[in-house]
C-alpha positions in Angstrom: 73.8 -58.8 -76.2 72.5 -60.2 -73.4 70.0 -58.9 -70.7 71.9 -56.5 -68.2 69.8 -55.1 -64.8 70.4 -52.1 -63.5 68.3 -50.5 -60.4 68.5 -47.3 -60.1 69.1 -45.3 -57.1 65.9 -43.5 -56.2 64.3 -44.4 -59.7 63.6 -47.2 -62.1 64.7 -50.7 -62.7 66.4 -50.1 -66.2 66.7 -53.2 -67.7 69.0 -53.2 -71.8 69.9 -55.8 -74.2 68.3 -58.4 -75.2 64.9 -58.8 -73.1 61.1 -60.0 -73.4 58.6 -58.2 -70.7 55.2 -60.7 -70.6 52.8 -59.6 -68.3 51.3 -63.0 -65.8 49.8 -64.7 -68.9 52.8 -64.7 -71.1 51.6 -62.2 -73.5 54.3 -59.9 -74.7 54.4 -56.4 -74.2 55.4 -54.3 -77.3 58.2 -52.4 -77.0 58.4 -50.7 -80.3 61.9 -51.7 -81.1 63.7 -50.4 -77.7 66.6 -52.2 -76.5 66.1 -50.7 -73.1 63.7 -50.0 -70.9 62.8 -48.3 -67.4 60.3 -50.2 -65.4 58.9 -48.9 -62.5 59.4 -49.2 -58.8 58.2 -46.5 -57.1 54.0 -47.3 -58.1 53.6 -44.0 -58.8 53.4 -44.8 -62.2 50.7 -44.2 -65.0 52.2 -46.2 -67.2 52.7 -49.5 -65.3 55.1 -51.9 -65.3 57.1 -48.8 -67.2 58.7 -46.3 -65.8 56.7 -42.5 -66.2 59.5 -40.7 -64.4 56.6 -40.4 -61.4 59.3 -41.1 -58.9 60.6 -37.4 -58.6 57.3 -35.8 -58.5 56.6 -38.5 -55.3 60.2 -38.2 -53.6 60.8 -41.6 -53.9 63.5 -43.1 -52.5 65.5 -46.5 -52.4 68.9 -47.4 -52.5 69.9 -51.1 -53.4 73.9 -51.5 -53.1 74.7 -55.0 -55.0 75.3 -57.6 -52.2 75.7 -61.4 -51.7 72.4 -63.4 -51.9 72.3 -66.5 -49.2 72.2 -69.8 -50.9 68.6 -71.2 -51.9 67.1 -73.2 -49.4 66.9 -76.9 -50.3 63.6 -78.3 -51.7 61.6 -80.7 -49.5 
């Protein structure tokens, strides 16, 4: 299954399917065989980039309904 990314209301970014998560140097995180993972978007996780549920304690709120993006600007 290709990767599916879900922006959870007031919570994490959930990634499911066939994916690899790397750091800025291209080194892969060991995901222990997980087929889904939650990524932090509140900034309070003690286990960044992964979600540890801190958004609940911090009262993080963010709704991101799906929408169309404008076409990308032409490259010069």
